[in-house]
C-alpha positions as CSV (number, residue, x, y, z in Angstrom):
1,M,0.0,0.0,0.0
2,T,1.2,3.5,-0.9
3,L,2.8,5.7,1.7
4,Q,1.2,9.1,2.2
5,A,2.6,12.1,4.1
6,V,0.9,14.7,6.3
7,V,2.2,18.1,7.5
8,L,0.4,19.6,10.5
9,A,0.2,23.3,9.7
10,A,-3.0,24.5,11.3
11,G,-1.7,26.3,14.4
12,K,-1.1,29.9,15.1
13,G,2.4,29.5,16.3
14,T,2.2,32.5,18.6
15,R,5.4,31.7,20.5
16,L,7.6,32.5,17.5
17,G,6.0,36.0,17.3
18,R,5.7,36.2,13.5
19,P,2.6,37.4,11.6
20,L,2.6,34.5,9.1
21,P,1.8,30.9,9.9
22,K,4.9,29.3,11.3
23,P,5.4,26.8,8.4
24,L,5.9,29.9,6.1
25,T,8.8,31.2,8.2
26,Q,11.7,31.9,5.8
27,L,15.0,30.1,6.2
28,A,18.4,31.5,5.3
29,D,18.4,29.7,2.0
30,G,15.2,31.5,1.0
31,R,12.9,28.6,1.4
32,S,10.1,28.4,3.9
33,I,10.0,25.7,6.6
34,L,7.2,24.1,4.7
35,V,8.8,24.1,1.3
36,Q,12.0,22.6,2.9
37,Q,9.8,19.9,4.3
38,V,8.1,19.1,1.1
39,E,11.3,19.0,-0.9
40,N,12.9,16.8,1.7
41,L,10.0,14.4,1.7
42,R,9.9,14.1,-2.1
43,T,13.7,13.9,-2.4
44,V,13.9,10.8,-0.2
45,L,10.4,9.2,-0.6
46,G,9.7,10.0,-4.3
47,E,8.4,12.9,-6.3
48,Q,5.0,11.2,-6.6
49,L,4.5,11.1,-2.8
50,S,1.1,12.4,-1.8
51,I,1.4,15.1,0.8
52,T,-1.5,16.6,2.7
53,A,-1.2,19.8,4.8
54,V,-3.7,20.3,7.6
55,V,-4.4,24.0,7.6
56,G,-6.3,26.4,9.8
57,F,-4.7,29.7,10.8
58,K,-4.5,31.9,7.7
59,A,-5.0,28.8,5.6
60,P,-5.2,30.6,2.2
61,L,-1.6,31.8,2.6
62,I,-0.3,28.3,3.0
63,M,-2.4,27.0,0.2
64,E,-1.1,29.7,-2.1
65,A,2.5,29.1,-1.1
66,V,2.5,25.4,-1.9
67,P,-0.5,24.8,-4.2
68,T,0.7,21.4,-5.3
69,L,-0.2,19.8,-2.0
70,L,-3.5,18.4,-0.9
71,F,-5.2,20.2,2.0
72,A,-7.4,19.3,4.9
73,Y,-9.0,22.1,6.9
74,N,-9.2,22.1,10.7
75,E,-11.9,24.8,11.2
76,D,-11.5,24.5,15.0
77,Y,-7.8,25.3,14.9
78,E,-8.2,28.0,17.5
79,D,-9.7,25.6,20.0
80,T,-8.0,22.3,19.3
81,N,-4.4,20.9,19.3
82,T,-2.5,18.6,17.0
83,S,-4.5,15.5,18.0
84,K,-7.5,16.8,16.2
85,S,-5.5,18.0,13.2
86,L,-3.9,14.6,12.8
87,L,-7.3,12.9,13.2
88,R,-8.7,15.0,10.4
89,A,-5.8,14.0,8.1
90,L,-6.0,10.3,8.9
91,E,-9.7,10.2,8.5
92,L,-9.3,11.6,5.0
93,S,-6.3,9.4,4.1
94,A,-6.4,6.5,1.7
95,D,-5.4,2.9,2.8
96,G,-1.8,2.6,3.6
97,P,0.8,3.9,6.0
98,V,1.1,7.6,6.9
99,L,4.2,9.6,7.8
100,W,3.4,12.8,9.5
101,L,5.3,15.7,10.9
102,N,4.7,19.0,12.7
103,G,4.8,22.0,10.4
104,D,7.7,23.7,12.3
105,V,10.4,21.0,12.0
106,V,13.6,21.9,10.2
107,F,15.5,18.7,9.3
108,D,18.1,17.1,7.2
109,P,16.5,14.9,4.4
110,T,18.8,12.0,5.1
111,L,17.0,11.6,8.4
112,L,14.0,10.1,6.5
113,E,16.2,7.2,5.2
114,L,16.1,5.8,8.8
115,L,12.3,5.3,8.3
116,L,12.6,3.3,5.1
117,G,13.1,0.0,7.1
118,P,10.0,0.5,9.3
119,I,8.0,1.5,6.3
120,A,9.0,-1.6,4.4
121,R,8.3,-3.8,7.5
122,G,4.9,-2.3,8.2
123,E,5.9,-0.8,11.5
124,S,4.8,2.3,13.3
125,A,7.6,4.6,14.6
126,V,8.4,7.8,16.4
127,C,11.7,9.7,15.5
128,V,13.6,10.5,18.7
129,N,16.7,12.4,19.7
130,T,18.6,10.7,22.5
131,S,21.3,13.4,22.8
132,S,19.1,15.7,24.8
133,V,16.1,15.5,27.1
134,G,14.5,18.9,27.5
135,E,12.1,19.5,30.4
136,E,9.5,21.1,28.1
137,E,9.9,18.5,25.3
138,V,7.9,15.3,24.6
139,K,9.9,12.5,26.1
140,Y,9.7,8.7,26.0
141,T,10.5,5.5,27.7
142,V,10.6,2.0,26.4
143,D,9.3,-1.4,27.4
144,P,11.5,-4.5,27.9
145,E,11.3,-5.3,24.2
146,G,12.5,-1.8,23.2
147,F,9.2,-0.4,22.0
148,I,7.8,2.9,23.3
149,A,6.0,2.6,26.6
150,D,5.3,6.2,27.6
151,L,5.3,9.3,25.4
152,S,4.4,12.8,26.8
153,K,5.9,16.0,28.2
154,T,5.5,14.7,31.7
155,V,7.4,11.4,31.4
156,V,9.9,10.9,34.2
157,G,13.3,9.3,33.3
158,G,12.9,10.0,29.6
159,L,15.5,8.4,27.3
160,G,15.2,11.2,24.7
161,E,12.9,13.7,22.9
162,A,10.4,13.1,20.2
163,V,11.3,15.4,17.3
164,G,7.9,15.7,15.6
165,I,8.3,13.2,12.7
166,N,6.3,10.0,13.0
167,L,5.0,7.0,11.1
168,V,1.8,4.9,11.5
169,S,1.5,1.6,9.7
170,A,-1.5,0.7,7.6
171,G,-2.4,-2.0,10.2
172,D,-2.2,0.4,13.2
173,K,-4.0,3.4,11.6
174,A,-7.6,2.4,12.6
175,L,-6.5,2.0,16.2
176,L,-4.7,5.3,16.2
177,V,-7.7,7.1,14.7
178,E,-10.0,5.5,17.4
179,K,-7.7,6.8,20.2
180,L,-7.3,10.3,18.6
181,R,-11.1,10.6,18.7
182,E,-10.9,9.9,22.5
183,C,-8.3,12.7,23.0
184,G,-9.3,16.0,24.5
185,D,-9.4,19.1,22.2
186,Q,-6.1,20.4,23.7
187,D,-4.2,17.1,23.6
188,Y,-1.2,16.7,21.4
189,F,-1.2,13.8,19.0
190,E,1.3,12.0,21.3
191,R,-1.6,11.4,23.7
192,G,-3.3,9.5,20.9
193,I,-0.2,7.4,20.4
194,E,0.1,6.7,24.1
195,L,-3.6,5.6,24.3
196,A,-3.0,3.3,21.2
197,I,0.1,1.8,22.8
198,A,-2.0,1.0,25.9
199,A,-4.4,-0.7,23.6
200,G,-1.7,-2.9,22.0
201,M,0.0,-0.8,19.3
202,R,3.7,-1.3,19.1
203,V,5.7,1.8,18.2
204,L,9.4,1.7,17.5
205,P,11.7,4.6,18.6
206,V,14.0,5.6,15.7
207,D,17.1,7.4,16.9
208,I,17.9,10.3,14.6
209,S,20.4,12.0,16.9
210,E,23.1,12.1,14.3
211,H,20.9,14.1,12.0
212,V,19.5,17.7,12.1
213,A,15.9,18.0,13.4
214,V,14.8,21.1,15.2
215,E,11.2,22.1,16.1
216,V,11.0,25.9,15.8
217,D,9.0,27.3,18.7
218,F,11.1,30.3,19.5
219,E,13.5,32.6,17.6
220,E,16.5,30.9,19.2
221,D,15.2,27.6,17.8
222,L,15.3,29.1,14.3
223,V,18.8,30.4,14.8
224,R,19.9,26.9,16.1
225,A,18.2,25.2,13.2
226,E,20.0,27.4,10.7
227,R,23.4,26.8,12.3
228,L,23.0,23.1,12.4
229,V,21.8,22.9,8.8
230,A,24.8,25.0,7.7
231,E,27.2,22.8,9.7
232,H,25.7,19.6,8.3
233,H,26.0,20.9,4.7
234,A,29.6,21.9,5.3
235,A,30.4,18.5,6.6
236,H,28.4,16.7,4.0
237,P,28.5,18.9,0.8
238,T,26.9,16.2,-1.4
239,A,24.1,15.3,1.0
């Protein structure tokens, strides 16, 4: 079954303090975060990859900026969080696995190659960074078999941070949809994953620590993302 991709781009992104939706924030190379994401996805996963952006805040601006995408509208974007945006996208998706990411992640495209194995094996996965465990970040623990046990901002003894790039297999998608429907309006999608894990879904943590992946919440995140991307390109000029 064919892989699909989803970018969650409905939020207002007020913490960054920009007038435009956060995915339209311009990077040093002239691309927006969203254009960088789309180009990365299609470079690694194929030019024909179907990509849906879930929009809400100033939706027409995003739709005009990247008109080649499909779009799902979260009309309740002011009152709901990413659990409901992801639910909207998964309900509209065709049969098959879905890779989704937050619309504010700046990342190196080679990171996606780490997901090719789980995609081929029909596994669900969460990309994680084990080099840091920030207090305000979504953290995780694993069970004795190495699959994710807990996933939230309140996890104690977290092994690393979730970076906002995730995969649900075709076989797990119905269960994840069911649990996203149970989430509160202000829940992040990680709550849906955690509920699905409790109901039997097995989710693999994929360590991407050696690759660039920065969620841009504040101005300093954007500066760090730009620096890391520049350093990576200097070290890997053909990547």
